[in-house]
C-alpha positions as CSV (number, residue, x, y, z in Angstrom):
1,M,-44.3,1.4,27.1
2,E,-42.6,2.4,23.9
3,E,-39.6,0.3,23.1
4,K,-36.2,2.0,23.4
5,Y,-33.4,1.3,20.9
6,I,-29.6,1.6,21.3
7,L,-27.4,1.9,18.3
8,S,-23.8,0.7,18.7
9,L,-21.2,1.6,16.1
10,D,-18.1,-0.5,16.4
11,I,-15.1,0.2,14.1
12,G,-12.4,-2.5,14.4
13,T,-9.3,-3.0,12.4
14,T,-11.0,-4.8,9.5
15,T,-14.8,-4.3,10.0
16,I,-17.4,-1.7,10.8
17,R,-20.4,-2.9,12.6
18,A,-23.7,-1.1,13.3
19,V,-25.9,-3.0,15.7
20,I,-29.3,-1.9,17.1
21,Y,-30.3,-3.4,20.4
22,N,-33.6,-3.4,22.3
23,T,-33.9,-3.1,26.1
24,R,-33.2,-6.8,26.6
25,T,-29.9,-6.5,24.6
26,E,-31.4,-8.5,21.8
27,T,-30.1,-7.7,18.3
28,V,-32.8,-5.9,16.3
29,A,-30.6,-5.3,13.3
30,K,-26.9,-5.7,12.4
31,E,-25.0,-4.5,9.4
32,V,-21.3,-5.0,8.6
33,D,-18.9,-3.4,6.2
34,N,-15.2,-3.8,5.6
35,V,-12.6,-1.3,6.6
36,I,-10.5,-0.7,3.5
37,L,-6.8,-0.9,4.4
38,H,-4.2,0.7,2.1
39,Y,-0.5,-0.4,1.9
40,P,1.2,2.4,-0.1
41,H,4.7,1.3,1.0
42,P,6.2,-1.8,2.7
43,G,5.1,-1.7,6.4
44,Y,2.6,1.2,5.9
45,V,-1.0,0.4,6.9
46,E,-3.4,3.2,6.3
47,I,-7.2,4.0,6.2
48,D,-8.6,6.7,3.9
49,P,-10.8,9.0,6.0
50,D,-13.2,9.8,3.2
51,E,-13.7,6.1,2.5
52,L,-14.2,5.3,6.2
53,W,-16.7,8.1,6.6
54,R,-18.8,7.0,3.7
55,S,-18.8,3.4,5.1
56,V,-19.8,4.6,8.6
57,V,-22.7,6.7,7.2
58,D,-23.8,3.8,5.0
59,V,-23.6,1.0,7.5
60,V,-25.8,2.9,10.0
61,K,-28.3,3.7,7.3
62,K,-28.6,0.0,6.4
63,A,-29.0,-1.0,10.0
64,L,-31.8,1.5,10.4
65,N,-33.5,0.2,7.3
66,S,-33.1,-3.4,8.4
67,A,-34.8,-2.6,11.7
68,S,-37.5,-0.5,9.9
69,L,-36.5,2.4,12.2
70,S,-35.7,6.1,11.6
71,A,-32.8,7.9,13.3
72,G,-35.4,9.7,15.4
73,Q,-36.4,6.4,16.9
74,I,-33.0,5.6,18.3
75,T,-32.8,6.6,21.9
76,A,-29.0,7.0,22.0
77,M,-25.9,5.6,20.4
78,G,-22.4,4.5,21.6
79,I,-19.1,4.3,19.7
80,S,-16.3,1.9,20.1
81,T,-13.1,2.1,18.0
82,Q,-9.8,0.5,17.4
83,R,-7.1,2.2,19.5
84,S,-3.9,4.0,18.6
85,T,-4.9,4.6,15.0
86,F,-4.5,8.4,14.5
87,I,-5.0,11.2,12.0
88,T,-4.2,15.0,11.9
89,W,-6.2,17.7,10.3
90,S,-6.5,21.4,9.9
91,K,-8.4,23.5,12.5
92,E,-9.4,26.0,9.8
93,T,-10.5,23.7,7.0
94,G,-11.1,20.3,8.6
95,K,-8.9,18.8,5.8
96,P,-6.7,15.9,6.9
97,F,-2.9,16.1,6.4
98,Q,-2.7,12.4,5.8
99,R,-4.6,9.1,5.9
100,F,-5.2,7.4,9.2
101,V,-2.0,5.8,10.4
102,T,-3.2,2.5,11.9
103,W,-1.9,0.6,14.9
104,K,-0.6,-2.1,12.6
105,D,1.6,0.4,10.7
106,L,5.4,-0.1,10.9
107,R,6.7,3.1,9.4
108,A,8.3,4.1,12.7
109,D,9.9,0.8,13.2
110,K,13.4,2.2,12.8
111,L,12.6,5.0,15.3
112,V,11.3,2.5,17.8
113,K,14.6,0.6,17.6
114,Q,16.6,3.7,17.9
115,W,14.8,5.2,20.8
116,N,14.7,1.9,22.8
117,D,18.5,1.6,22.3
118,S,19.4,5.2,22.8
119,Y,21.4,6.5,25.6
120,I,18.8,9.3,26.2
121,W,16.0,6.7,26.9
122,K,18.2,4.5,28.9
123,F,19.1,7.5,31.1
124,I,15.4,8.4,31.5
125,K,14.6,4.8,32.5
126,F,17.5,4.8,34.9
127,G,16.2,8.0,36.4
128,A,12.8,6.6,36.8
129,Y,14.2,3.5,38.5
130,M,16.1,5.7,41.1
131,L,12.9,7.6,41.7
132,F,11.1,4.4,42.3
133,I,13.8,3.3,44.8
134,V,13.3,6.5,46.7
135,S,9.5,7.0,46.4
136,R,8.3,3.4,45.8
137,S,5.8,4.9,43.3
138,K,4.3,2.4,40.9
139,R,4.4,5.2,38.3
140,F,8.2,5.3,38.3
141,K,8.4,1.5,38.5
142,A,6.4,1.3,35.2
143,G,8.6,4.0,33.7
144,S,11.8,2.2,34.5
145,V,10.9,-0.7,32.2
146,F,8.9,1.1,29.6
147,K,9.6,0.3,26.0
148,F,8.4,2.0,22.8
149,S,6.5,-0.3,20.4
150,N,5.0,0.2,17.0
151,N,1.4,-0.2,18.1
152,Q,1.7,2.8,20.4
153,T,0.9,6.1,18.7
154,T,3.9,8.1,20.1
155,L,6.6,7.4,17.5
156,R,4.2,7.2,14.6
157,L,3.0,10.7,15.4
158,Y,6.6,11.8,16.0
159,W,7.4,10.4,12.5
160,A,4.5,12.3,11.0
161,L,5.5,15.6,12.7
162,H,8.9,15.4,10.9
163,N,8.0,13.8,7.6
164,I,4.7,15.4,6.5
165,L,5.6,18.9,5.4
166,E,2.0,20.3,5.4
167,L,1.5,19.0,9.0
168,K,4.9,20.6,10.1
169,T,3.8,23.9,8.7
170,A,0.3,23.7,10.4
171,V,1.9,22.9,13.7
172,E,4.0,26.1,13.5
173,R,0.8,28.1,12.7
174,N,-1.2,26.4,15.5
175,D,-3.5,25.0,12.8
176,A,-3.0,21.3,13.5
177,M,-5.4,19.0,15.3
178,F,-4.5,15.4,16.4
179,G,-7.0,12.7,17.1
180,T,-7.3,8.9,17.4
181,L,-10.2,7.3,15.4
182,D,-12.7,8.1,18.1
183,T,-11.7,11.8,18.2
184,W,-12.1,12.2,14.5
185,L,-15.5,10.4,14.4
186,L,-16.9,12.7,17.1
187,Y,-15.5,15.7,15.2
188,K,-17.2,14.6,12.0
189,M,-20.5,13.5,13.6
190,T,-20.9,16.8,15.5
191,D,-20.2,19.0,12.5
192,S,-16.7,20.0,13.7
193,K,-17.9,21.0,17.2
194,L,-16.1,18.4,19.4
195,H,-12.4,17.7,19.8
196,M,-12.5,15.0,22.5
197,S,-11.2,11.6,23.3
198,D,-12.3,9.4,26.2
199,V,-9.8,8.2,28.8
200,S,-9.7,4.6,27.5
201,S,-8.7,5.6,24.0
202,A,-6.3,8.3,25.2
203,S,-4.5,5.9,27.5
204,A,-3.7,3.6,24.7
205,T,-1.7,6.2,22.8
206,G,1.4,5.8,24.8
207,F,1.7,9.5,25.8
208,F,-1.3,9.7,28.2
209,D,-0.1,8.9,31.7
210,P,-2.7,6.6,33.5
211,F,-1.1,7.4,36.8
212,T,-1.7,11.1,36.6
213,M,-4.7,10.9,34.1
214,Q,-3.1,13.6,32.0
215,W,-1.2,14.0,28.7
216,A,2.3,13.2,29.6
217,G,4.5,16.3,29.9
218,W,7.7,14.3,29.2
219,A,6.3,13.3,25.8
220,M,5.3,16.8,24.9
221,S,8.9,18.1,25.6
222,I,10.8,15.1,24.1
223,F,8.8,14.6,21.0
224,G,7.6,18.1,20.3
225,I,3.9,17.3,20.6
226,R,1.9,20.5,21.1
227,M,-0.7,20.4,23.8
228,S,-2.8,22.7,21.6
229,M,-3.3,20.0,19.0
230,L,-4.5,17.3,21.5
231,P,-8.1,16.6,22.2
232,T,-9.8,17.2,25.6
233,V,-9.9,13.9,27.6
234,V,-13.3,13.2,29.0
235,D,-15.3,10.5,30.8
236,T,-16.3,7.4,28.8
237,A,-20.0,8.2,28.9
238,G,-22.2,11.2,29.4
239,E,-24.0,14.1,27.7
240,H,-20.8,15.9,26.8
241,F,-20.7,13.9,23.5
242,T,-23.9,15.8,22.5
243,C,-25.7,14.6,19.3
244,T,-24.9,13.8,15.7
245,A,-25.6,16.5,13.1
246,K,-29.1,16.2,11.7
247,E,-27.9,16.1,8.1
248,I,-26.1,12.8,8.5
249,W,-29.0,10.4,9.2
250,G,-32.0,12.7,8.9
251,H,-32.4,13.3,12.7
252,P,-30.0,14.0,15.5
253,I,-28.9,10.9,17.5
254,P,-27.7,11.5,21.1
255,I,-24.2,10.1,21.6
256,R,-23.8,8.8,25.1
257,C,-20.7,6.7,25.0
258,C,-17.3,6.6,23.3
259,I,-14.9,3.9,24.3
260,A,-11.9,1.9,23.1
261,D,-12.8,-1.5,21.7
262,Q,-10.9,-3.6,24.1
263,T,-12.4,-2.1,27.2
264,A,-15.8,-2.0,25.5
265,S,-15.5,-5.8,25.2
266,M,-14.8,-6.0,28.9
267,W,-18.2,-4.4,29.4
268,G,-19.8,-6.8,26.9
269,S,-18.2,-9.7,28.8
270,C,-19.4,-8.1,32.1
271,C,-15.8,-7.9,33.6
272,F,-16.9,-5.5,36.3
273,D,-15.0,-7.0,39.3
274,V,-11.3,-6.8,40.2
275,G,-9.5,-9.8,38.8
276,D,-12.0,-10.5,36.0
277,V,-10.3,-11.6,32.8
278,K,-11.4,-11.3,29.2
279,L,-9.6,-12.5,26.1
280,T,-10.2,-11.0,22.7
281,M,-8.9,-13.0,19.8
282,G,-9.5,-10.9,16.8
283,T,-7.0,-9.3,14.4
284,G,-4.7,-9.4,17.5
285,T,-5.0,-11.1,20.9
286,F,-5.7,-8.9,23.9
287,F,-5.6,-10.2,27.4
288,N,-7.2,-7.8,29.8
289,I,-7.6,-8.0,33.6
290,N,-9.7,-5.7,35.6
291,T,-7.3,-4.1,38.2
292,G,-9.8,-1.9,39.9
293,D,-9.0,1.7,40.8
294,S,-5.2,1.3,40.5
295,P,-3.1,1.1,37.3
296,H,-0.8,-2.0,37.2
297,A,3.0,-1.3,37.2
298,S,4.3,-4.1,35.1
299,V,7.9,-5.4,34.8
300,S,7.2,-7.9,31.9
301,G,5.6,-5.6,29.5
302,L,1.9,-5.7,30.4
303,Y,0.5,-2.3,29.6
304,P,-1.6,-0.2,32.2
305,V,-4.6,1.3,30.4
306,V,-7.7,3.0,31.6
307,G,-10.7,0.8,31.3
308,W,-13.3,3.5,31.8
309,R,-14.2,6.5,33.9
310,L,-17.9,7.1,34.7
311,G,-18.1,10.0,37.1
312,S,-16.3,9.0,40.3
313,E,-15.8,5.4,39.0
314,L,-12.3,5.0,37.6
315,V,-11.3,1.5,36.5
316,F,-8.0,0.3,35.1
317,S,-6.9,-2.7,33.1
318,A,-3.6,-4.5,32.7
319,E,-3.2,-5.6,29.1
320,G,-1.0,-8.0,27.3
321,A,-1.2,-8.2,23.6
322,N,-0.1,-10.3,20.7
323,N,-0.6,-8.1,17.6
324,D,-1.0,-11.0,15.2
325,T,-3.9,-13.5,15.5
326,A,-6.6,-13.4,12.8
327,S,-4.1,-11.7,10.6
328,I,-1.9,-14.8,10.8
329,I,-4.8,-17.0,9.9
330,K,-5.6,-14.8,7.0
331,W,-2.0,-15.0,5.8
332,A,-1.9,-18.8,6.1
333,Q,-5.1,-18.9,4.0
334,N,-3.6,-16.6,1.4
335,L,-0.6,-19.0,1.4
336,G,-2.9,-21.8,0.4
337,L,-2.7,-23.9,3.6
338,F,-6.5,-24.1,3.7
339,D,-9.5,-22.7,1.9
340,R,-11.7,-21.6,4.8
341,P,-10.6,-20.4,8.3
342,E,-13.5,-22.4,9.9
343,D,-11.9,-25.7,8.6
344,T,-8.6,-25.1,10.5
345,S,-9.7,-26.7,13.7
346,E,-10.6,-30.0,12.0
347,I,-7.4,-29.9,9.9
348,A,-5.3,-29.4,13.0
349,L,-7.0,-32.4,14.7
350,S,-6.4,-34.6,11.6
351,V,-2.8,-35.1,12.8
352,P,-1.7,-36.1,16.3
353,D,0.9,-33.3,16.5
354,S,2.8,-30.8,14.4
355,D,5.5,-33.3,13.5
356,G,8.1,-31.1,15.3
357,V,7.2,-28.0,13.3
358,F,6.9,-24.7,15.2
359,F,5.6,-21.4,14.1
360,I,6.6,-18.0,15.5
361,P,3.8,-15.4,15.2
362,A,5.8,-12.2,15.0
363,F,4.8,-10.3,11.9
364,S,4.5,-7.2,14.2
365,G,7.2,-8.3,16.7
366,L,6.6,-10.1,20.0
367,G,4.9,-8.6,23.0
368,P,5.2,-9.8,26.6
369,P,7.3,-11.4,27.9
370,Y,9.8,-10.8,25.0
371,N,8.9,-7.2,24.1
372,D,11.0,-7.5,21.0
373,C,10.0,-5.5,17.9
374,T,12.9,-7.0,16.0
375,A,11.6,-10.6,16.2
376,A,10.7,-12.4,13.0
377,S,8.0,-14.8,12.0
378,G,8.7,-18.2,10.5
379,F,8.3,-22.0,10.5
380,V,11.1,-23.9,12.3
381,G,11.7,-27.6,12.0
382,M,10.1,-28.5,8.7
383,K,11.2,-31.8,7.2
384,P,10.2,-34.1,4.2
385,T,7.3,-35.5,6.3
386,T,5.8,-32.1,6.9
387,S,2.3,-31.7,5.5
388,K,-0.1,-28.8,5.3
389,A,-2.0,-30.2,8.3
390,H,1.2,-30.0,10.4
391,L,1.7,-26.4,9.3
392,V,-1.9,-25.4,10.2
393,R,-1.6,-27.2,13.5
394,A,1.7,-25.3,14.2
395,V,0.0,-22.0,13.4
396,L,-2.9,-22.6,15.7
397,E,-0.7,-23.9,18.5
398,A,1.5,-20.8,18.3
399,I,-1.6,-18.6,18.9
400,A,-2.5,-20.7,22.0
401,F,1.1,-20.7,23.2
402,R,1.4,-16.9,23.1
403,T,-1.9,-16.5,24.8
404,A,-0.7,-18.8,27.6
405,Q,2.5,-16.7,27.9
406,L,0.4,-13.6,28.5
407,Y,-1.5,-15.4,31.2
408,D,1.7,-16.4,32.8
409,C,2.8,-12.8,32.9
410,V,-0.4,-11.8,34.6
411,R,-0.2,-14.6,37.1
412,R,3.4,-13.8,38.1
413,E,2.8,-10.1,38.5
414,T,-0.5,-10.1,40.4
415,N,-2.0,-11.7,43.4
416,Y,-5.5,-12.4,42.0
417,T,-7.0,-15.8,41.9
418,F,-8.1,-16.7,38.4
419,T,-10.8,-19.2,37.6
420,T,-12.3,-18.1,34.3
421,I,-11.5,-16.5,31.0
422,R,-14.3,-14.8,29.1
423,L,-13.7,-14.9,25.3
424,D,-14.7,-12.7,22.4
425,G,-13.4,-12.0,18.9
426,G,-13.7,-14.0,15.7
427,V,-10.8,-16.4,16.3
428,S,-12.5,-17.5,19.5
429,N,-14.8,-19.6,17.3
430,N,-11.9,-21.9,16.7
431,D,-12.4,-24.9,19.0
432,F,-8.9,-26.2,18.7
433,V,-7.3,-22.9,19.8
434,V,-9.8,-22.2,22.6
435,Q,-9.6,-25.8,24.1
436,L,-5.8,-25.5,24.0
437,V,-5.9,-22.1,25.8
438,A,-8.0,-23.8,28.5
439,D,-5.6,-26.7,28.7
440,L,-2.5,-24.6,29.0
441,T,-3.8,-22.0,31.4
442,G,-5.8,-24.5,33.5
443,L,-8.8,-22.1,33.5
444,R,-12.4,-22.5,32.5
445,V,-12.9,-20.7,29.2
446,E,-16.4,-19.3,28.4
447,R,-17.4,-18.4,24.8
448,P,-20.5,-16.3,24.5
449,V,-23.3,-17.0,22.0
450,Q,-22.3,-13.9,20.0
451,V,-18.5,-13.4,20.0
452,E,-18.5,-9.7,19.1
453,M,-18.5,-8.0,22.5
454,S,-17.4,-4.4,21.7
455,S,-20.7,-3.3,20.3
456,L,-22.6,-5.0,23.1
457,G,-20.4,-3.3,25.6
458,C,-21.3,0.0,24.2
459,A,-25.0,-0.9,24.4
460,H,-24.5,-1.8,28.1
461,I,-22.9,1.5,29.0
462,V,-25.5,3.5,27.1
463,G,-28.3,1.6,28.5
464,L,-27.0,2.1,32.1
465,Q,-26.6,5.9,31.4
466,L,-30.2,6.1,30.2
467,G,-31.6,4.1,33.1
468,I,-32.7,1.3,30.8
469,F,-30.6,-1.0,32.9
470,K,-30.6,-0.4,36.6
471,S,-27.2,-1.9,37.5
472,K,-24.2,-4.0,36.4
473,K,-25.8,-6.9,38.2
474,E,-28.7,-6.7,35.8
475,L,-26.4,-6.5,32.8
476,A,-24.6,-9.7,34.1
477,S,-27.9,-11.5,34.3
478,L,-28.5,-10.8,30.6
479,R,-25.1,-12.4,29.6
480,K,-25.4,-15.4,27.4
481,I,-22.7,-18.2,27.4
482,G,-22.7,-20.4,24.4
483,N,-19.9,-23.0,25.1
484,V,-17.6,-23.8,28.0
485,F,-14.2,-25.3,27.6
486,L,-12.7,-27.1,30.6
487,P,-9.0,-27.6,31.1
488,R,-7.5,-31.1,30.6
489,P,-4.5,-31.6,32.9
490,Q,-3.2,-34.5,30.9
491,V,-3.0,-32.4,27.8
492,R,-1.1,-29.7,29.5
493,K,1.3,-32.3,30.8
494,S,1.8,-33.7,27.3
495,Y,2.6,-30.2,25.9
496,E,5.4,-29.4,28.4
497,N,8.2,-30.6,26.2
498,V,6.5,-29.2,23.0
499,I,6.3,-25.7,24.6
500,S,9.9,-25.9,25.8
501,R,11.1,-26.5,22.3
502,W,8.8,-23.9,20.9
503,E,10.2,-21.3,23.3
504,D,13.7,-22.3,22.1
505,A,12.6,-21.7,18.5
506,V,11.1,-18.3,19.5
507,K,14.4,-17.2,21.1
508,R,16.2,-18.0,17.8
509,M,13.9,-15.6,16.0
510,C,14.3,-12.8,18.5
511,G,16.5,-9.9,17.4
512,W,16.4,-11.2,13.8
513,Y,16.0,-7.7,12.3
514,V,18.4,-5.9,14.5
515,D,21.0,-5.4,11.6
516,N,18.7,-6.2,8.8
517,K,17.8,-3.2,6.6
518,S,14.8,-4.9,5.0
519,V,12.6,-3.9,7.9
520,S,14.2,-0.6,8.6
521,Q,13.3,0.7,5.2
522,N,9.7,0.9,6.3
523,S,10.8,4.0,8.3
524,V,12.4,5.9,5.5
525,S,11.0,9.5,5.1
526,D,8.5,9.9,2.3
527,S,8.8,13.7,2.2
528,S,11.3,16.4,2.3
529,S,12.8,15.8,5.8
530,N,14.8,13.0,7.2
531,S,13.7,10.8,10.1
532,I,14.8,12.3,13.4
533,T,17.0,10.0,15.6
534,P,17.2,10.1,19.4
535,Q,20.7,11.6,19.2
536,N,19.4,14.8,17.7
537,S,15.9,14.8,18.8
538,F,16.3,17.6,21.4
539,K,17.0,19.9,18.5
540,V,13.3,19.9,17.7
541,S,12.0,20.2,21.3
542,P,9.7,23.2,21.8
543,K,10.9,26.3,23.5
544,K,8.9,27.9,26.2
545,N,7.3,30.3,23.7
546,G,5.9,27.3,21.9
547,K,8.1,27.6,18.8
548,S,10.5,24.9,17.8
549,K,14.3,25.5,17.8
């Protein structure tokens, strides 16, 4: 039989990967390019769409050449993308109104603080709580504790709607289109024919309701987001994604999957059963648990997202996130604490402890259980005896401590019995961090042979759609574990006092930027209009006829 090939295109925060797999999920070819990030103002993190498109086209061409294949020999492709990174463009011309505003961007930081502290939002949350008391609906329970954060799309889009003059005008003329990175890629690849997003990417925006599986009406009315500019939300896989335009790679390639990177990695790690856990340690840390056919209503800040929808199969995930992981290691490298990230494990083990030094990893605020976007990063407890090795160990320990906190949130809020964490992401290659995660959680930690799971997850879904793989059980049998890290109870015991003191240091850094203008300046308008505050936000709510007041 003629071999079939699956192309996976994975666009993360910092890298673009094109991987070609055969029917045994073996890698036939792999090419990698960097995502060029732009920082035009303090706190702004952007991607130029033209640069990204050129890189996408080029990296696929290189993968095809490496495999000695033509585009016509690719059976089908799947796409996984970073979430919550968005762009807007014109329906008429296809021209973007701005660069991609990434999930790491902090321009709406001031708005996040204002909305979370506003009487309007407190009233809405109180109303949700009262509805929960009456109805016992998990949807209202989740709403009663919901907080805005910078990594959600909602307030960054709100910022754009009021600060980008060309976009504001286009919205009034019904000429604006919104899309996360997956939506824009599908639009480009199909020669402007598709305006779609799959359920997993849509649910990560912050204004798609996983309990109703629709764009949230409350967000439309409060933030003036027009339904006409939003993409159609579709299943994670299927023929509705059609094919790439022939002109791009010389032959149409059928697209059979489009999925958010974190849930793609769940497929790569074969987290198919309720209670399965995967831990991605990449640019950020993402702790995901399969919650089956029901979204999880969290009180500690875990986020309910849609894992995937394949016909009648709808699977949800509860997610806890630390936005700074590999980005912290890169920062420490730039600071001169070490030359190569792969040396950090050995450096950390060269000293018996951190000498009382603690690091708070909060460049993008702190997620669960703190949920504090005003927290600050920093070293606490440095003294004359502190060396670079102590600082490196403190940084790596902080990553493991925050991961253990995410697990504690999940354990307190669910009734699942956990035994294993399945790893992926570049930082999972750090033995010191991974072993400490195993020690502090008390769980077996499995690291695969290849730690990049998002592209493999795409290939799994595409192969299942094509009938190359017959079942999830067959996919699980193909999974390759590289290393296993078992928990050491004595180490966990020895860290009890250390973690207690670290948590005290974290509390000292929480709320650091509440009255500090140095962070708020990231949200200052860069065009003709001022940032809209919660107190006057209803002045821009849409009327029934679709025009703004």
